[in-house]
C-alpha positions as CSV (number, residue, x, y, z in Angstrom):
1,M,0.0,0.0,0.0
2,T,2.8,2.4,0.9
3,K,4.5,1.8,-2.5
4,L,1.1,2.4,-4.3
5,I,0.6,5.7,-2.5
6,G,4.1,6.7,-3.4
7,L,3.5,5.8,-7.0
8,I,0.3,7.8,-7.2
9,F,2.0,10.8,-5.5
10,S,4.9,10.6,-8.0
11,I,2.4,10.6,-11.0
12,I,0.6,13.7,-9.6
13,L,4.0,15.5,-9.3
14,I,4.9,14.6,-12.9
15,I,1.5,15.9,-14.1
16,L,1.9,19.2,-12.2
17,N,5.5,19.7,-13.3
18,T,4.7,19.1,-17.0
19,S,1.6,21.2,-17.2
20,P,1.8,24.4,-19.3
21,F,1.8,27.8,-17.6
22,E,-1.7,28.5,-16.5
23,A,-3.0,31.9,-15.3
24,V,-5.3,31.5,-12.3
25,P,-6.8,34.1,-9.9
26,L,-4.9,34.7,-6.8
27,S,-8.0,34.0,-4.8
28,K,-7.5,30.3,-5.7
29,H,-4.3,30.4,-3.5
30,K,-5.6,32.6,-0.8
31,E,-5.4,29.9,1.8
32,R,-1.7,29.3,0.9
33,S,-0.6,33.0,0.9
34,P,-3.0,35.2,2.7
35,L,-0.4,37.9,3.3
36,Y,-0.2,38.5,-0.4
37,Q,-3.8,38.4,-1.5
38,N,-3.9,42.2,-1.8
39,K,-0.5,42.6,-3.5
40,F,-1.2,41.1,-6.9
41,D,-3.4,43.2,-9.1
42,K,-3.6,40.8,-12.0
43,F,-2.9,37.1,-11.6
44,T,-0.4,34.5,-10.5
45,L,0.8,31.3,-12.1
46,R,0.5,27.8,-11.0
47,S,4.0,27.4,-9.5
48,A,4.7,31.1,-8.9
49,I,3.2,31.1,-5.4
50,P,4.8,33.6,-3.1
51,S,6.2,32.6,0.3
52,S,4.4,33.8,3.5
53,D,7.5,35.7,4.4
54,K,6.9,39.5,4.4
55,T,10.5,40.7,5.0
56,W,14.0,39.7,4.2
57,N,17.3,40.7,5.8
58,N,20.9,39.7,5.1
59,W,23.1,37.6,7.2
60,A,24.7,40.5,9.2
61,G,21.4,42.3,9.7
62,T,22.6,45.4,7.9
63,I,20.0,45.2,5.1
64,H,16.3,44.7,5.8
65,F,13.4,45.3,3.4
66,A,9.9,44.3,2.6
67,P,9.3,43.5,-1.1
68,E,5.9,43.0,-2.6
69,A,6.5,39.3,-2.7
70,I,9.2,36.8,-1.8
71,F,9.4,33.6,-3.9
72,K,11.3,30.4,-3.0
73,P,11.3,28.2,-6.2
74,D,12.1,24.5,-6.1
75,T,12.4,23.8,-9.8
76,L,13.3,25.4,-13.1
77,T,9.6,25.6,-14.0
78,D,9.1,27.6,-10.8
79,L,11.8,30.1,-12.0
80,Q,10.2,30.4,-15.4
81,D,6.7,30.9,-13.9
82,I,8.0,33.6,-11.6
83,V,9.7,35.5,-14.5
84,N,6.5,35.2,-16.6
85,L,4.4,36.4,-13.7
86,A,6.7,39.4,-13.1
87,R,6.7,40.3,-16.8
88,T,2.9,40.1,-17.1
89,N,2.3,42.1,-13.9
90,G,4.9,44.7,-14.7
91,K,7.1,43.9,-11.8
92,T,10.9,43.7,-11.4
93,I,13.1,40.9,-9.9
94,R,16.2,40.6,-7.8
95,C,17.6,37.5,-6.3
96,A,19.2,36.4,-3.0
97,A,20.5,33.3,-1.4
98,E,22.0,33.0,2.1
99,G,22.3,36.8,2.5
100,H,26.0,37.1,2.6
101,T,25.9,40.0,0.2
102,L,26.4,43.2,2.2
103,S,25.8,45.7,-0.6
104,S,22.3,46.5,-1.9
105,L,22.5,44.1,-4.9
106,S,19.5,42.0,-3.6
107,V,17.3,44.9,-2.6
108,T,14.0,45.4,-4.5
109,R,10.6,46.8,-3.8
110,K,9.0,44.3,-6.1
111,Y,9.7,40.5,-6.4
112,L,12.6,38.9,-4.4
113,V,13.5,35.4,-5.5
114,I,15.4,33.2,-2.9
115,I,17.2,30.4,-4.8
116,N,18.3,28.3,-1.9
117,N,16.0,25.3,-2.7
118,L,17.6,24.8,-6.1
119,K,20.5,22.6,-5.1
120,N,20.9,19.5,-7.4
121,V,24.4,18.6,-8.3
122,Q,25.8,16.5,-11.2
123,V,29.3,15.4,-12.0
124,L,29.6,14.9,-15.7
125,R,32.2,14.1,-18.4
126,D,32.6,16.8,-21.0
127,E,34.2,16.3,-24.4
128,K,36.2,19.6,-24.2
129,Y,36.8,20.1,-20.4
130,G,36.9,16.6,-19.1
131,W,35.2,16.2,-15.7
132,V,32.9,19.1,-14.8
133,V,30.3,19.7,-12.1
134,T,26.9,21.3,-12.8
135,A,25.2,22.8,-9.8
136,E,21.8,24.5,-9.5
137,A,21.8,28.1,-8.4
138,G,21.3,27.5,-4.7
139,T,23.8,24.7,-4.2
140,P,26.2,25.4,-1.3
141,I,29.9,25.1,-2.2
142,S,30.1,22.3,0.5
143,E,27.7,20.1,-1.5
144,I,29.7,20.7,-4.7
145,D,32.8,19.7,-2.8
146,Y,31.1,16.5,-1.5
147,A,29.9,15.5,-5.0
148,L,33.3,15.9,-6.4
149,R,35.0,14.1,-3.5
150,I,32.9,10.9,-3.8
151,N,33.2,10.8,-7.5
152,N,35.3,8.1,-9.1
153,P,37.9,9.5,-9.6
154,P,37.8,12.1,-6.8
155,L,37.8,15.6,-8.1
156,T,38.0,19.2,-6.8
157,L,37.6,22.8,-7.8
158,S,41.0,24.5,-8.3
159,S,40.0,27.7,-6.5
160,A,37.1,28.6,-4.2
161,T,36.0,31.0,-1.5
162,N,37.2,30.6,2.1
163,A,33.7,29.7,3.3
164,N,32.0,26.7,1.9
165,Y,28.4,27.7,2.8
166,F,28.1,30.3,0.0
167,R,25.8,29.4,-2.9
168,A,26.9,28.6,-6.4
169,S,25.1,31.3,-8.3
170,G,25.9,34.0,-5.7
171,V,29.7,33.6,-5.8
172,V,29.6,33.6,-9.6
173,A,27.2,36.5,-10.1
174,V,29.2,38.9,-7.9
175,G,32.7,37.7,-8.9
176,A,33.7,36.4,-5.5
177,H,37.4,35.5,-5.4
178,G,39.0,32.2,-4.5
179,V,42.6,31.4,-3.7
180,K,43.7,32.1,-7.3
181,T,41.2,34.4,-8.9
182,V,37.4,35.0,-9.0
183,M,35.4,31.7,-9.0
184,S,33.6,32.9,-12.2
185,D,36.8,32.1,-14.2
186,Q,36.3,28.4,-13.5
187,V,32.8,28.5,-15.0
188,V,32.6,26.8,-18.4
189,S,28.8,27.3,-18.9
190,M,25.7,28.5,-17.2
191,K,22.0,28.5,-17.8
192,I,20.0,31.7,-17.2
193,V,16.2,32.3,-17.3
194,A,16.0,35.5,-19.2
195,A,13.1,38.1,-19.2
196,D,11.1,36.2,-21.8
197,G,10.9,33.2,-19.4
198,K,13.1,31.0,-21.7
199,V,16.3,29.3,-20.6
200,Y,19.5,30.4,-22.4
201,E,22.9,28.6,-22.1
202,F,26.1,30.7,-22.1
203,S,29.5,29.3,-22.8
204,D,32.7,30.2,-24.7
205,T,31.8,27.6,-27.3
206,I,28.4,29.2,-27.9
207,N,29.5,32.8,-27.7
208,S,32.7,33.8,-26.0
209,S,31.8,37.5,-25.8
210,E,28.5,36.8,-24.1
211,M,30.2,34.4,-21.8
212,Q,32.6,37.1,-20.8
213,A,29.7,39.2,-19.6
214,A,27.7,36.3,-18.1
215,R,30.5,35.1,-15.8
216,V,30.1,38.2,-13.5
217,N,26.6,39.4,-14.4
218,L,25.3,40.9,-11.1
219,G,21.9,39.3,-11.8
220,L,21.4,41.7,-14.8
221,L,20.9,39.0,-17.5
222,G,18.2,37.1,-15.7
223,I,18.0,34.4,-12.9
224,I,20.9,32.0,-13.0
225,Y,19.5,28.5,-12.9
226,S,22.7,26.4,-13.0
227,V,26.4,26.8,-13.2
228,T,29.0,24.4,-14.6
229,F,32.5,24.5,-13.2
230,R,35.7,22.9,-14.6
231,T,37.4,20.6,-12.1
232,E,40.6,18.7,-11.8
233,P,41.8,15.5,-10.0
234,M,41.8,15.8,-6.2
235,F,45.1,17.0,-4.9
236,N,46.6,17.8,-1.5
237,L,47.8,21.2,-0.2
238,R,50.2,21.9,2.6
239,M,48.6,24.7,4.6
240,S,51.1,26.6,6.6
241,D,50.2,29.3,9.1
242,T,53.1,31.5,10.2
243,L,53.3,34.4,12.6
244,P,56.1,36.8,11.6
245,L,56.5,40.2,13.1
246,A,54.8,42.8,10.9
247,K,58.0,44.7,10.6
248,D,59.9,41.7,9.3
249,F,57.1,40.5,6.9
250,L,55.9,43.7,5.3
251,I,58.9,44.0,3.0
252,P,58.1,44.0,-0.7
253,S,60.7,41.4,-1.6
254,V,59.6,39.1,1.2
255,V,55.9,39.2,0.2
256,K,56.7,38.8,-3.5
257,Q,58.9,35.8,-2.9
258,L,56.3,34.1,-0.8
259,F,53.5,34.8,-3.4
260,E,55.7,33.3,-6.2
261,S,56.3,30.1,-4.3
262,S,52.6,29.6,-3.3
263,D,49.5,28.2,-4.8
264,G,47.5,30.5,-2.6
265,L,48.4,33.3,-0.2
266,Q,46.4,35.2,2.4
267,V,47.7,37.8,4.8
268,F,45.9,38.8,8.0
269,Y,46.4,41.5,10.5
270,W,44.6,41.1,13.9
271,P,44.3,44.6,15.3
272,L,46.5,45.6,18.3
273,N,47.5,41.9,18.8
274,S,50.6,42.7,20.9
275,F,48.8,44.8,23.5
276,D,50.4,44.2,26.9
277,P,48.8,46.1,29.9
278,K,51.9,45.4,32.0
279,A,54.4,46.9,29.6
280,S,55.8,50.4,29.8
281,Q,54.3,50.9,26.3
282,P,51.2,48.8,26.2
283,L,50.4,49.6,22.6
284,D,53.6,49.0,20.6
285,P,53.1,48.5,16.8
286,T,56.7,47.2,16.4
287,K,55.6,44.1,18.4
288,D,52.6,43.3,16.3
289,K,52.5,40.1,14.3
290,M,51.0,39.1,11.0
291,W,49.1,35.9,10.3
292,V,50.3,34.4,7.0
293,K,48.4,31.5,5.4
294,Q,50.3,29.8,2.5
295,L,49.0,27.0,0.4
296,V,51.4,24.8,-1.6
297,R,50.6,21.7,-3.7
298,T,52.2,18.6,-2.4
299,D,52.4,14.9,-3.0
300,E,52.7,14.3,0.7
301,K,50.0,12.3,2.4
302,Q,47.4,14.0,4.6
303,T,48.7,14.7,8.1
304,L,45.3,14.9,9.8
305,S,42.9,12.0,10.3
306,P,39.2,12.7,9.7
307,E,38.7,12.6,13.5
308,E,41.5,15.2,14.0
309,F,40.1,17.4,11.3
310,S,36.6,17.2,12.9
311,A,38.1,18.2,16.2
312,I,39.6,21.3,14.7
313,R,36.1,22.2,13.4
314,V,34.6,21.7,16.8
315,L,37.3,24.0,18.3
316,Q,36.5,26.6,15.6
317,N,32.8,26.4,16.4
318,T,33.4,26.8,20.2
319,S,35.8,29.7,19.6
320,S,33.4,31.5,17.3
321,W,30.6,31.4,19.9
322,N,32.9,32.7,22.6
323,A,34.2,35.4,20.3
324,N,30.7,36.7,19.7
325,Y,30.4,37.5,23.5
326,A,33.8,39.2,23.4
327,Y,32.7,41.4,20.5
328,Q,29.6,42.4,22.5
329,A,31.9,43.4,25.4
330,M,34.0,45.5,23.0
331,L,30.9,47.3,21.8
332,E,29.7,48.0,25.3
333,T,33.1,49.1,26.6
334,P,35.2,50.3,23.6
335,E,38.2,51.1,25.8
336,L,38.6,47.3,26.5
337,T,39.1,46.7,22.7
338,P,43.0,46.4,22.9
339,L,42.8,43.9,25.8
340,I,40.0,41.8,24.3
341,S,41.4,41.8,20.8
342,S,44.8,40.7,21.9
343,T,43.3,38.0,24.1
344,L,41.3,36.7,21.2
345,W,44.5,36.7,19.1
346,H,46.6,34.8,21.6
347,V,44.0,32.0,22.2
348,G,43.2,31.9,18.4
349,P,45.4,32.2,15.4
350,G,48.2,33.7,17.4
351,L,48.5,30.7,19.7
352,S,51.0,28.8,17.5
353,E,52.3,28.3,14.0
354,D,50.9,25.3,12.3
355,S,51.4,23.2,9.1
356,F,49.1,20.5,7.8
357,V,48.6,18.6,4.6
358,L,45.0,18.5,3.7
359,Q,42.9,17.7,0.7
360,A,42.4,20.8,-1.4
361,P,38.8,21.6,-0.3
362,D,39.7,21.3,3.4
363,A,42.6,23.6,3.0
364,I,40.8,26.1,0.9
365,H,37.7,26.2,3.2
366,Y,39.6,26.6,6.4
367,L,36.7,28.6,7.9
368,S,33.9,26.6,9.4
369,S,30.2,27.6,9.1
370,S,30.4,28.8,12.7
371,T,32.0,32.0,11.5
372,E,28.4,33.1,10.7
373,N,27.9,33.5,14.4
374,I,29.5,36.9,14.4
375,P,27.7,39.6,12.3
376,L,30.5,41.5,10.7
377,S,30.8,44.4,8.3
378,F,33.1,43.6,5.4
379,F,34.6,46.4,3.3
380,A,36.7,45.1,0.3
381,F,38.5,46.7,-2.6
382,G,40.8,45.3,-5.2
383,F,43.7,46.9,-7.1
384,K,46.6,45.9,-9.3
385,V,49.8,45.0,-7.4
386,D,53.0,46.8,-8.5
387,P,55.7,44.4,-10.0
388,D,57.8,45.0,-6.9
389,F,54.8,44.6,-4.5
390,N,55.6,48.0,-3.0
391,N,52.1,49.3,-3.1
392,F,50.7,46.2,-1.4
393,V,53.1,46.5,1.5
394,N,52.5,50.2,1.8
395,E,48.7,49.8,2.0
396,F,48.8,47.0,4.5
397,Q,51.2,48.9,6.7
398,A,48.9,51.9,6.4
399,I,46.1,49.9,7.9
400,I,48.3,49.1,11.0
401,N,49.4,52.7,11.3
402,A,45.8,54.0,11.1
403,T,44.6,51.5,13.7
404,Y,47.2,52.7,16.2
405,A,46.5,56.3,15.3
406,E,42.8,55.8,16.2
407,A,43.8,53.9,19.4
408,A,45.8,56.9,20.5
409,K,42.6,58.8,20.4
410,N,40.8,56.0,22.3
411,S,38.9,55.1,19.2
412,F,38.7,51.6,17.9
413,P,36.9,51.4,14.6
414,L,38.7,48.2,13.6
415,N,38.1,45.2,15.9
416,S,38.3,42.2,13.5
417,P,41.1,41.0,11.3
418,S,42.0,42.8,8.1
419,E,42.8,40.4,5.3
420,A,44.4,40.5,1.9
421,R,44.4,37.8,-0.8
422,I,46.8,38.1,-3.7
423,I,45.2,36.7,-6.9
424,R,45.5,36.7,-10.7
425,S,43.5,39.0,-13.0
426,S,40.2,38.0,-14.6
427,N,38.7,38.2,-18.1
428,S,35.2,38.6,-16.8
429,L,34.0,42.1,-17.8
430,L,32.6,43.3,-14.5
431,A,35.1,41.6,-12.2
432,P,37.0,44.0,-10.0
433,N,40.2,42.4,-11.1
434,F,39.3,42.5,-14.9
435,D,42.5,43.0,-16.9
436,P,43.4,42.0,-20.5
437,D,46.8,40.9,-19.1
438,P,46.2,37.3,-17.8
439,N,49.4,37.5,-15.8
440,A,48.5,40.7,-13.9
441,I,48.5,40.4,-10.2
442,Y,45.8,41.9,-8.0
443,C,45.1,42.1,-4.3
444,M,41.8,42.1,-2.6
445,I,42.1,43.9,0.7
446,E,39.3,43.6,3.2
447,L,38.6,45.5,6.4
448,T,36.2,44.0,9.0
449,S,34.6,44.9,12.2
450,H,31.5,43.9,14.1
451,H,28.6,45.5,12.2
452,L,27.7,47.9,15.1
453,T,31.2,49.2,15.6
454,P,31.2,53.0,15.8
455,G,33.3,54.8,13.3
456,F,34.0,51.7,11.1
457,Q,32.3,53.2,7.9
458,T,34.3,56.4,8.2
459,F,37.5,54.5,8.8
460,A,37.0,52.1,5.9
461,S,35.7,54.8,3.6
462,S,39.0,56.8,4.0
463,F,40.9,53.8,2.7
464,G,38.5,53.2,-0.2
465,Q,39.0,56.8,-1.3
466,K,42.7,56.5,-1.0
467,W,42.9,53.2,-3.0
468,I,40.6,54.7,-5.7
469,Q,42.8,57.8,-6.0
470,N,46.1,56.0,-6.0
471,Y,45.4,52.7,-7.8
472,N,42.0,53.0,-9.5
473,A,40.7,50.4,-7.1
474,K,37.3,48.8,-7.5
475,P,35.1,47.3,-4.8
476,H,34.1,43.7,-4.3
477,W,30.5,43.9,-5.5
478,A,29.1,41.8,-2.6
479,K,30.8,43.7,0.2
480,E,30.2,47.1,1.6
481,W,31.2,50.0,-0.6
482,E,28.2,52.2,-1.3
483,Y,28.9,54.7,1.5
484,V,32.2,55.8,-0.1
485,P,31.7,59.3,-1.3
486,N,31.1,59.6,-5.1
487,I,31.6,55.9,-5.6
488,R,28.9,55.5,-8.2
489,S,30.1,58.2,-10.5
490,Y,33.6,56.9,-10.1
491,L,32.6,53.4,-11.1
492,S,30.7,54.7,-14.1
493,Q,34.1,55.9,-15.4
494,A,36.2,53.0,-14.1
495,Y,33.9,50.4,-15.8
496,K,32.9,52.6,-18.7
497,S,34.3,50.4,-21.5
498,Q,33.2,47.2,-20.0
499,I,29.7,48.5,-19.2
500,N,29.2,49.6,-22.8
501,T,30.1,46.1,-24.0
502,F,28.0,44.5,-21.3
503,E,25.0,46.7,-22.0
504,E,24.6,45.4,-25.5
505,I,24.3,41.9,-24.2
506,R,22.1,42.8,-21.3
507,K,19.5,44.6,-23.5
508,K,19.3,41.5,-25.7
509,Y,18.2,39.3,-22.8
510,D,16.4,41.9,-20.7
511,P,15.1,44.6,-23.1
512,K,12.5,46.0,-20.7
513,N,14.7,46.0,-17.6
514,L,12.9,43.3,-15.7
515,F,16.1,42.5,-13.7
516,F,17.5,46.0,-13.7
517,D,16.0,46.9,-10.3
518,N,18.9,48.2,-8.3
519,E,19.5,51.9,-7.7
520,S,23.3,51.7,-7.4
521,L,23.7,49.7,-10.6
522,Q,21.2,51.9,-12.4
523,E,23.3,55.0,-11.5
524,I,26.6,53.4,-12.4
525,F,25.3,52.1,-15.8
526,N,23.5,55.4,-16.6
527,G,26.7,57.3,-15.9
528,A,28.8,55.1,-18.1
529,L,26.3,55.0,-21.0
530,H,25.4,58.7,-21.2
């Protein structure tokens, strides 16, 4: 009997999923979405039923808004129905996933589409690229990693974000960077539901110019349904964490040599980490250390058992929860920031140097999901690194100097690690590290603080303005940047050539601006096009 019921249910699902689009009065769905019965002046579609959610906020709580409707599609058909509904009702669409975007890219007054339920993964053999992995838009990176790891043969992405809980379409659409360059550069094809409700495939084989635009599209070509990444055979990385004095590490030749001998390099500065209340000079920048994370490919065997690796994750989780309370204390009593920050450093990454051999995904995603426990503000810009690495060193040293200058005034706008990742350029038109030279080197520098920290925006903005003036820097689209003075007019000029190329493609797939519902992007594009 159970099998018979299951069979009948499956047949019903097949009938529903294969039915053509059907316009029906919203009153038919009143019992499923009472909160929206007065918000649709025309009609809805069979699978375009809005969620009961009335509001949406991002992960850090810095963005909160109430669109006309929030949709949570489960299938490609759902996506197409939602697009057709929006077009028919004269509405616009923006998308979101986990909410890790800290800029306004997802903000809309009309229809918000949450793609988290779209998370099927397939590992396939491609004639041109060999093994590839196709993931639906809402697939977490962790599930992509898992599908590749259990494949025969085991596979991996070459480069990915620190955190593995980001979603596939999100990291691609905004040009999020991995250990080598933006993740979008590993995309060999993607499928997008455009404004006419049809699915279009983008790839270099079909149209390389359009693919150059699609790889970092900011949600302007339509709703990404799936993304296909190139992969490579699983490999191991030696992950080494060293703690040199800042004065010994921040030397151009030292940083350059380390980058050239690495398969991935990240540099961190934990603010005021050498604070010593018992010393004659409690705040002494000459005693501060850096946290340097280097990844190098190796044929060595893994040095941690699964149990040992799990224990590290448990420790990270525990430390993250404890750190959240520490941040609350810093906000309540700012003058304790040096003491609390240095304590967190000494019981955390500053405790000891380490070196492990891990499978690539484990080394790349060294952050556990527990890091979501602390609502942080992230401010990130990228600029081209000088051949001698002098500008990189100068700017990182400037962060340390400014942190101590503020501390001298009993002001602590920076209370979380600053981080820089040195990567290669990208060929994606709207990537912040776009450069025709494939060998150009860029750095992405990120400033972070608890999102309620007084003075952080002013502190961060001063660096953004400086990097723009000195290096024509561009922001990470998904991080904070919109409060930098005159940033939109600047980006209109900085991206002018790329935007003109991108716009011809955008208009082809969205001629009536169904997806062009973002004030910042509208201002940037209008400035570049007129």
